[in-house]
Each structure stands twice: as C-alpha cells, then as structure tokens.
DRENPAVEX-132078 format. One record per atom (N, C-alpha, C): residue number from 0; x, y, z; residue in one letter; atom name. Coordinates in Angstrom, 2 decimals. Layout:
residues N
 pos      c1      c2      c3 code site
 NUM       X       Y       Z    a   CA
...
end
This chain:
residues 88
 pos      c1      c2      c3 code site
   0  246.84   14.16  -16.16    x    N
   0  248.16   14.27  -17.10    x   CA
   0  248.16   15.17  -18.21    x    C
   1  249.62   15.94  -18.36    x    N
   1  249.54   16.82  -19.03    x   CA
   1  250.22   16.46  -20.27    x    C
   2  249.52   16.36  -21.34    x    N
   2  249.80   15.94  -22.99    x   CA
   2  250.64   17.20  -23.46    x    C
   3  251.54   16.94  -23.66    x    N
   3  252.57   17.86  -25.11    x   CA
   3  251.63   18.38  -26.23    x    C
   4  250.62   17.69  -26.71    x    N
   4  249.74   17.83  -27.78    x   CA
   4  248.81   18.44  -27.24    x    C
   5  248.62   19.89  -26.60    x    N
   5  247.94   20.86  -26.20    x   CA
   5  247.36   21.55  -27.49    x    C
   6  246.43   22.64  -27.53    x    N
   6  245.46   23.26  -28.70    x   CA
   6  246.94   24.28  -29.31    x    C
   7  247.76   24.60  -28.50    x    N
   7  248.50   25.62  -28.94    x   CA
   7  249.94   24.78  -29.40    x    C
   8  250.25   23.51  -29.59    x    N
   8  251.30   22.97  -30.90    x   CA
   8  250.66   22.69  -32.01    x    C
   9  249.10   22.17  -31.72    x    N
   9  247.91   22.16  -32.88    x   CA
   9  248.15   23.60  -33.58    x    C
  10  247.92   25.33  -32.91    x    N
  10  248.16   26.20  -33.89    x   CA
  10  249.49   25.97  -34.27    x    C
  11  250.94   25.98  -33.61    x    N
  11  252.15   26.11  -34.39    x   CA
  11  252.08   25.33  -35.73    x    C
  12  251.81   24.38  -35.49    x    N
  12  251.50   23.35  -36.51    x   CA
  12  250.47   23.56  -38.24    x    C
  13  249.74   24.27  -37.50    x    N
  13  248.58   24.70  -38.33    x   CA
  13  249.46   26.22  -38.85    x    C
  14  250.08   26.50  -38.18    x    N
  14  250.66   28.20  -38.85    x   CA
  14  251.96   27.28  -39.48    x    C
  15  252.50   26.32  -39.28    x    N
  15  253.76   26.11  -40.02    x   CA
  15  253.16   25.63  -41.27    x    C
  16  252.57   25.03  -41.17    x    N
  16  251.56   24.52  -42.90    x   CA
  16  251.09   25.64  -43.32    x    C
  17  250.72   26.71  -43.02    x    N
  17  250.01   27.82  -43.45    x   CA
  17  251.51   28.78  -44.30    x    C
  18  252.47   28.23  -43.28    x    N
  18  254.04   29.19  -43.93    x   CA
  18  254.13   28.39  -45.57    x    C
  19  254.26   26.73  -45.11    x    N
  19  254.46   25.95  -45.96    x   CA
  19  253.72   25.94  -47.77    x    C
  20  252.61   26.74  -46.80    x    N
  20  251.40   27.40  -48.46    x   CA
  20  251.80   27.93  -48.84    x    C
  21  252.19   29.40  -47.93    x    N
  21  252.00   30.56  -48.39    x   CA
  21  253.62   30.60  -49.45    x    C
  22  254.70   29.31  -49.05    x    N
  22  255.77   29.74  -49.66    x   CA
  22  255.54   29.28  -51.26    x    C
  23  254.85   27.93  -50.87    x    N
  23  254.11   26.73  -52.39    x   CA
  23  253.70   27.68  -52.83    x    C
  24  252.55   28.40  -52.75    x    N
  24  251.69   29.78  -53.83    x   CA
  24  252.64   30.37  -54.14    x    C
  25  253.58   30.68  -53.43    x    N
  25  254.54   31.89  -54.34    x   CA
  25  255.11   31.22  -55.30    x    C
  26  255.95   30.13  -54.98    x    N
  26  256.79   29.64  -56.15    x   CA
  26  255.82   29.15  -57.27    x    C
  27  254.64   28.82  -56.57    x    N
  27  253.48   28.58  -57.95    x   CA
  27  253.26   29.40  -58.85    x    C
  28  253.15   31.04  -57.72    x    N
  28  252.53   32.22  -58.47    x   CA
  28  253.60   32.90  -59.65    x    C
  29  255.35   32.21  -58.58    x    N
  29  256.23   32.85  -59.28    x   CA
  29  256.57   31.79  -61.02    x    C
  30  255.98   30.34  -60.68    x    N
  30  255.91   29.38  -61.75    x   CA
  30  254.91   30.12  -63.06    x    C
  31  253.94   30.28  -62.45    x    N
  31  252.39   30.69  -63.25    x   CA
  31  252.74   32.15  -63.99    x    C
  32  253.80   33.26  -63.44    x    N
  32  254.15   33.91  -64.33    x   CA
  32  254.88   33.95  -64.63    x    C
  33  256.06   33.16  -65.12    x    N
  33  256.93   32.15  -65.79    x   CA
  33  256.38   31.59  -67.20    x    C
  34  255.22   31.01  -67.03    x    N
  34  254.09   29.89  -68.00    x   CA
  34  253.50   31.50  -68.45    x    C
  35  253.49   32.39  -67.56    x    N
  35  252.47   33.45  -68.93    x   CA
  35  253.22   34.52  -69.77    x    C
  36  254.73   34.25  -69.21    x    N
  36  255.88   34.83  -70.20    x   CA
  36  256.47   33.91  -71.10    x    C
  37  256.07   32.76  -71.03    x    N
  37  256.22   31.51  -71.79    x   CA
  37  255.28   31.57  -73.23    x    C
  38  253.93   31.67  -72.60    x    N
  38  253.30   31.79  -73.54    x   CA
  38  253.08   32.59  -74.42    x    C
  39  253.21   33.91  -73.88    x    N
  39  253.49   35.43  -74.62    x   CA
  39  254.40   35.59  -75.76    x    C
  40  256.04   34.99  -75.39    x    N
  40  256.66   34.61  -75.87    x   CA
  40  256.44   34.27  -77.20    x    C
  41  255.83   33.01  -76.82    x    N
  41  254.97   31.89  -78.15    x   CA
  41  254.25   32.52  -78.64    x    C
  42  253.34   33.75  -78.45    x    N
  42  252.08   34.18  -78.61    x   CA
  42  253.31   35.26  -79.92    x    C
  43  253.88   35.73  -79.61    x    N
  43  254.93   36.92  -80.17    x   CA
  43  255.13   36.15  -81.23    x    C
  44  256.34   34.81  -81.31    x    N
  44  256.77   34.08  -82.28    x   CA
  44  255.44   33.85  -83.31    x    C
  45  254.51   33.41  -83.07    x    N
  45  252.84   33.34  -84.03    x   CA
  45  252.79   34.44  -84.81    x    C
  46  253.01   35.80  -83.84    x    N
  46  252.67   37.09  -84.78    x   CA
  46  253.59   37.25  -85.82    x    C
  47  254.78   36.93  -85.16    x    N
  47  256.35   37.20  -85.97    x   CA
  47  255.98   36.33  -87.18    x    C
  48  255.70   34.98  -86.85    x    N
  48  255.17   34.07  -88.38    x   CA
  48  253.98   34.96  -89.06    x    C
  49  253.13   34.88  -88.65    x    N
  49  252.32   35.60  -89.75    x   CA
  49  252.71   37.35  -90.44    x    C
  50  253.73   37.68  -89.34    x    N
  50  253.58   38.84  -90.20    x   CA
  50  255.52   38.87  -90.76    x    C
  51  255.38   37.51  -91.63    x    N
  51  256.55   37.51  -91.90    x   CA
  51  257.11   38.34  -93.28    x    C
  52  255.80   38.96  -93.83    x    N
  52  256.37   40.19  -95.19    x   CA
  52  257.36   41.16  -94.60    x    C
  53  256.90   41.78  -93.29    x    N
  53  257.86   42.61  -92.87    x   CA
  53  258.68   42.37  -92.46    x    C
  54  259.58   40.86  -92.38    x    N
  54  260.86   40.81  -92.15    x   CA
  54  261.53   39.66  -93.07    x    C
  55  262.57   40.46  -93.48    x    N
  55  263.01   39.56  -94.60    x   CA
  55  264.02   38.66  -95.03    x    C
  56  264.56   38.68  -93.84    x    N
  56  265.20   37.63  -93.16    x   CA
  56  264.82   36.58  -92.19    x    C
  57  264.65   35.71  -92.71    x    N
  57  263.78   34.56  -91.91    x   CA
  57  264.84   33.66  -90.86    x    C
  58  265.12   33.54  -89.93    x    N
  58  265.80   32.79  -89.23    x   CA
  58  265.37   31.30  -88.70    x    C
  59  264.32   31.10  -88.57    x    N
  59  263.72   29.49  -88.18    x   CA
  59  263.54   29.02  -89.56    x    C
  60  264.07   27.82  -89.29    x    N
  60  263.41   27.13  -90.71    x   CA
  60  262.11   26.77  -90.49    x    C
  61  261.22   26.74  -89.61    x    N
  61  259.96   26.39  -89.07    x   CA
  61  259.43   27.82  -90.15    x    C
  62  259.78   29.10  -89.35    x    N
  62  259.25   29.85  -90.06    x   CA
  62  259.46   30.12  -91.18    x    C
  63  260.40   29.83  -92.09    x    N
  63  260.43   29.56  -93.27    x   CA
  63  259.89   28.82  -94.03    x    C
  64  259.59   28.14  -93.83    x    N
  64  258.75   27.13  -94.47    x   CA
  64  257.35   27.52  -94.15    x    C
  65  257.12   28.09  -93.18    x    N
  65  255.68   28.76  -93.02    x   CA
  65  255.56   29.79  -93.96    x    C
  66  256.56   30.74  -94.12    x    N
  66  256.43   31.69  -95.33    x   CA
  66  256.37   31.82  -96.76    x    C
  67  257.40   30.52  -96.79    x    N
  67  256.75   30.06  -98.29    x   CA
  67  255.77   29.36  -98.71    x    C
  68  255.08   28.99  -97.43    x    N
  68  253.18   28.56  -97.92    x   CA
  68  252.71   29.87  -97.78    x    C
  69  253.10   30.75  -97.11    x    N
  69  252.03   31.65  -96.96    x   CA
  69  252.40   32.63  -98.11    x    C
  70  253.60   32.42  -99.02    x    N
  70  253.90   33.35 -100.04    x   CA
  70  253.48   32.72 -101.02    x    C
  71  253.14   31.07 -101.06    x    N
  71  252.51   30.75 -102.72    x   CA
  71  250.68   31.04 -102.31    x    C
  72  250.87   30.74 -101.28    x    N
  72  249.12   30.68 -100.81    x   CA
  72  248.11   32.82 -101.18    x    C
  73  249.35   33.35 -100.93    x    N
  73  249.30   35.22 -101.31    x   CA
  73  249.26   35.23 -102.96    x    C
  74  249.96   34.60 -103.58    x    N
  74  250.33   34.94 -105.05    x   CA
  74  249.57   34.02 -105.77    x    C
  75  248.20   33.09 -105.20    x    N
  75  246.89   33.18 -105.90    x   CA
  75  246.20   33.99 -105.46    x    C
  76  246.23   34.88 -104.52    x    N
  76  245.26   35.95 -103.93    x   CA
  76  246.20   37.02 -103.84    x    C
  77  246.49   37.81 -104.97    x    N
  77  247.07   39.67 -105.05    x   CA
  77  246.15   40.63 -104.43    x    C
  78  246.98   41.07 -103.68    x    N
  78  246.63   42.12 -102.67    x   CA
  78  246.53   42.25 -101.44    x    C
  79  246.45   40.68 -101.07    x    N
  79  246.45   40.52 -100.00    x   CA
  79  247.66   41.15  -99.01    x    C
  80  248.95   40.22  -99.40    x    N
  80  250.32   41.21  -98.72    x   CA
  80  250.01   42.46  -98.46    x    C
  81  249.65   43.17  -99.23    x    N
  81  249.77   44.86  -99.39    x   CA
  81  248.98   45.21  -98.22    x    C
  82  247.76   43.97  -97.80    x    N
  82  247.02   45.06  -96.85    x   CA
  82  247.67   44.23  -96.02    x    C
  83  248.11   43.41  -95.64    x    N
  83  248.99   43.05  -94.27    x   CA
  83  250.04   44.32  -93.98    x    C
  84  250.78   44.08  -94.89    x    N
  84  252.20   45.10  -94.78    x   CA
  84  251.71   46.51  -93.86    x    C
  85  250.28   46.73  -94.31    x    N
  85  249.99   48.22  -93.17    x   CA
  85  249.74   47.84  -92.09    x    C
  86  249.38   46.29  -91.72    x    N
  86  248.81   46.40  -90.37    x   CA
  86  249.80   45.85  -89.46    x    C
  87  250.04   46.85  -88.65    x    N
  87  251.36   46.93  -87.37    x   CA
  87  251.15   46.31  -86.20    x    C
end
C-alpha cells in the first residue's frame, strides 16, 4: 500500500518547522534588540539622573526629587559636586 506520509513529507514538515523557527528566532532577536535599546536608554536615564549637576533644568519629577535629595547629600559633603562636574 502506498502511504502518503512518506519520509519526504516528514522532511517537508521538518523544513516548514525550521522555517517557522527561523522566523520566530528572527522575531526574538528583533525583540531582544529592542529590549537592549530599552535597557540602554534606561541606563542613560540613570546616568543622566546621576549627573544632574550638569543639567540646570530637570524636566522629570522623579529626577528632580532625586536631584534635590542628591543636593542635600552633597551639601553635607562639600567638594564632591565639584569632582562630579569634571567627570563627563
């Protein structure tokens, strides 16, 4: 009897699964790249937060709260903000 599910159809199915996997892994890598970008921008925000001395205008409320806290901490330790200013 001639069965339709020959090894060739199995290979076809395997190939289509591989194609799916390739597409899925491509999507995953794109998502990973986007996530890396998001993480980097979050890191930039953090660096921006730490270097508030260089920015006279602070737009975000959370950053301004942080900078006020930083300022009060720096006031108790004179000389620190001067060294931070040179660090770019």
